[in-house]
C-alpha positions as CSV (number, residue, x, y, z in Angstrom):
1,M,-10.7,24.9,-12.9
2,T,-7.5,22.8,-11.4
3,R,-6.0,24.2,-8.6
4,R,-2.8,24.1,-7.2
5,G,-2.2,22.7,-4.1
6,L,1.3,21.9,-2.3
7,F,2.1,18.8,-0.1
8,I,4.7,18.7,2.7
9,A,5.7,15.5,3.0
10,D,7.5,13.9,6.2
11,G,10.5,12.5,3.7
12,S,11.2,11.8,0.0
13,S,9.3,7.9,0.7
14,D,6.3,9.8,1.3
15,L,6.3,11.5,-1.6
16,P,4.0,8.8,-4.1
17,L,1.2,10.5,-1.1
18,A,1.1,13.7,-3.6
19,R,-0.6,11.4,-6.0
20,H,-3.2,9.7,-3.6
21,L,-3.6,13.3,-2.7
22,E,-5.3,14.2,-6.7
23,T,-7.2,11.1,-6.4
24,I,-9.0,11.8,-3.7
25,C,-9.5,15.2,-4.5
26,C,-10.4,14.1,-8.0
27,S,-13.3,11.8,-6.6
28,G,-14.1,14.9,-4.6
29,G,-15.1,17.1,-7.9
30,T,-11.8,19.0,-8.0
31,G,-8.8,19.0,-10.3
32,V,-6.1,19.8,-8.0
33,E,-2.4,19.7,-9.1
34,I,-0.5,18.9,-6.0
35,V,3.8,20.5,-5.8
36,D,5.7,17.7,-3.4
37,V,7.8,19.1,-1.3
38,P,10.1,16.9,1.3
39,A,10.8,18.4,4.6
40,D,14.0,16.4,4.4
41,R,15.0,18.9,1.4
42,L,14.6,22.0,3.0
43,P,18.5,22.9,4.0
44,G,18.7,25.3,6.7
45,V,15.2,25.0,8.0
46,G,14.0,23.7,10.9
47,L,11.7,20.9,11.9
48,R,8.4,22.6,12.8
49,V,5.9,22.5,10.0
50,E,5.4,26.8,10.4
51,D,9.2,27.0,9.2
52,R,9.0,24.3,6.7
53,L,5.8,26.0,5.3
54,R,7.0,29.5,5.3
55,A,10.4,29.0,4.1
56,I,7.8,27.1,1.4
57,L,5.5,30.1,0.7
58,A,8.5,32.3,0.7
59,E,9.6,30.7,-2.5
60,D,5.9,30.1,-4.1
61,P,2.9,31.7,-2.6
62,N,0.7,30.8,-5.8
63,F,-1.3,27.7,-3.7
64,D,-4.8,26.9,-2.9
65,I,-4.5,24.4,-0.7
66,V,-1.9,22.7,1.4
67,F,-1.6,19.3,2.6
68,V,0.8,18.8,5.8
69,H,1.8,15.1,6.3
70,R,2.7,14.2,10.1
71,D,3.3,10.7,11.9
72,S,1.9,10.4,14.6
73,E,4.5,8.0,15.7
74,N,3.5,6.1,19.2
75,K,1.3,9.1,20.2
76,D,-2.0,10.1,20.2
77,P,-2.4,12.1,17.1
78,S,-4.7,15.2,17.8
79,P,-1.3,17.4,18.6
80,R,-0.4,16.5,15.2
81,Y,-3.6,17.9,13.8
82,S,-3.1,21.5,16.3
83,E,0.3,21.4,15.1
84,V,-0.3,21.9,11.4
85,S,-3.4,23.5,11.9
86,S,-1.6,26.4,14.4
87,A,1.2,26.2,11.4
88,V,-1.0,27.3,8.7
89,S,-2.6,30.0,10.9
90,A,0.2,31.7,11.0
91,T,1.3,31.2,7.5
92,F,-1.6,30.7,4.8
93,T,-5.5,31.9,4.3
94,G,-6.1,29.1,2.4
95,P,-7.5,26.0,3.3
96,A,-5.5,23.0,4.4
97,V,-5.3,19.3,5.3
98,A,-3.5,17.5,7.4
99,V,-2.3,14.2,6.3
100,V,-1.7,12.2,10.1
101,P,-1.5,8.5,9.8
102,V,-2.6,6.4,13.2
103,R,1.4,6.4,14.4
104,M,3.5,5.9,11.0
105,T,2.6,5.6,7.2
106,E,3.8,2.2,7.2
107,A,0.4,1.0,8.6
108,W,-1.5,1.6,5.5
109,L,1.2,-0.6,3.6
110,L,0.5,-3.8,5.9
111,L,-2.9,-3.9,3.8
112,D,-1.6,-5.6,0.4
113,E,0.0,-9.3,0.9
114,Q,0.9,-9.2,-3.1
115,A,2.1,-5.7,-3.2
116,I,4.4,-6.6,-0.7
117,R,4.7,-9.9,-2.3
118,Q,6.2,-7.6,-5.9
119,V,7.9,-5.0,-4.3
120,A,10.1,-8.0,-2.5
121,G,11.0,-9.7,-5.9
122,S,8.9,-12.9,-5.0
123,P,5.6,-12.3,-6.2
124,S,4.5,-16.2,-6.1
125,G,6.1,-17.0,-2.8
126,R,3.9,-18.4,-0.2
127,Q,6.0,-17.9,2.8
128,D,3.6,-17.0,5.8
129,L,4.3,-13.1,6.2
130,S,1.6,-13.4,8.7
131,L,0.0,-10.0,8.4
132,P,-1.8,-7.9,10.9
133,Q,-5.8,-8.0,9.9
134,R,-7.4,-4.5,9.0
135,S,-9.4,-4.1,12.0
136,A,-6.0,-4.3,14.1
137,V,-3.1,-2.5,11.6
138,E,-3.3,0.8,13.0
139,R,-2.4,-0.8,16.5
140,V,1.1,-2.1,15.2
141,A,2.7,-0.4,17.6
142,D,5.8,-0.1,15.2
143,P,4.1,-0.8,11.7
144,K,7.7,0.4,10.1
145,R,9.3,-2.8,11.9
146,V,6.9,-5.0,11.0
147,L,7.0,-4.1,7.4
148,K,10.4,-4.6,7.3
149,D,10.6,-7.9,8.5
150,V,7.6,-8.6,6.3
151,L,10.0,-7.5,3.5
152,V,12.7,-10.1,4.7
153,T,10.5,-12.8,4.9
154,A,9.0,-12.1,1.6
155,C,12.1,-11.5,-0.2
156,G,13.5,-15.3,0.6
157,L,16.8,-14.4,0.6
158,H,20.3,-14.3,2.8
159,G,23.5,-13.2,3.9
160,R,25.2,-10.7,1.3
161,R,21.9,-10.3,-0.9
162,L,19.5,-10.2,2.1
163,K,21.6,-7.6,3.8
164,M,21.7,-5.2,0.2
165,F,17.8,-5.7,0.3
166,R,17.5,-4.7,4.1
167,A,19.5,-1.6,2.5
168,Q,16.9,-0.5,0.1
169,F,14.0,-0.2,2.3
170,P,13.6,3.1,1.3
171,V,13.1,2.6,-2.2
172,H,10.5,-0.5,-1.2
173,R,8.8,2.2,1.4
174,A,7.8,4.4,-1.4
175,L,6.8,1.5,-4.3
176,L,4.9,0.1,-1.6
177,L,3.4,4.1,-1.5
178,E,2.6,4.7,-4.6
179,R,1.0,0.9,-5.6
180,L,-1.8,2.2,-2.7
181,D,-4.9,2.1,-3.8
182,P,-7.4,4.7,-2.3
183,N,-10.1,3.3,-3.1
184,G,-9.0,-0.6,-1.3
185,E,-9.0,-1.4,1.9
186,V,-6.8,1.9,3.3
187,R,-10.6,3.6,3.2
188,E,-11.4,0.8,5.6
189,L,-8.6,2.5,8.4
190,T,-9.8,5.4,10.9
191,A,-7.0,8.1,9.4
192,W,-7.7,7.9,6.1
193,S,-11.0,8.3,6.0
194,R,-10.7,11.1,8.3
195,L,-8.6,12.5,5.5
196,V,-10.8,11.6,2.7
197,A,-13.2,13.8,5.2
198,D,-11.1,16.6,5.8
199,T,-10.2,17.5,1.9
200,A,-13.5,17.2,0.8
201,Q,-14.0,19.9,3.9
202,A,-11.3,21.7,2.9
203,L,-12.1,21.9,-0.9
204,A,-15.6,23.0,-0.1
205,I,-14.3,26.1,1.3
206,L,-12.3,26.7,-1.2
207,S,-15.5,26.3,-4.1
208,T,-16.4,28.9,-2.1
209,E,-13.4,31.5,-2.3
210,G,-14.3,31.6,-6.1
211,A,-11.8,31.0,-8.9
212,G,-8.5,33.2,-6.9
213,R,-7.4,34.7,-4.0
């Protein structure tokens, strides 16, 4: 039986994560069709996760599982997990999963050099990108800045064309997220490993609830 899931993304460029969540669910033996909603497309709704969930569920309550994406920024990720847990407890009766990258989602995008070169429009480039090692990528203080700089180095552009390229960062970021391999190196990262484990636990709870609520 295919279940119906809700994914609340931090922003529009994070929406490709929904497809990866479907892959994780499928790998765990449960088909889940995920409806994705970026937080920045909820006019009149505050930034609190509880407010976002309440607004969405008021319009469409028919979800079996909820995923909420929140970057931990440069803080301990624990409060983000608590934030999502409290919000879900107040608004939703089914299982939920917090999608919380260590610091920022961009850290996950620094693992695939070839994907970066392709998105930068220079797949055969040989510039030294100085990408962080996998073991260190979750300790990068500002992965968004690093990703921007890496893309600029990889593109090899200058002047006006470089300025135009920089302005397309949200598009490039979304493309890199689409190309993220959920079975690749990202599996070795702490945050991704927890995401997979938490999803498996949520699906196990869902399976005990029967065919519907």
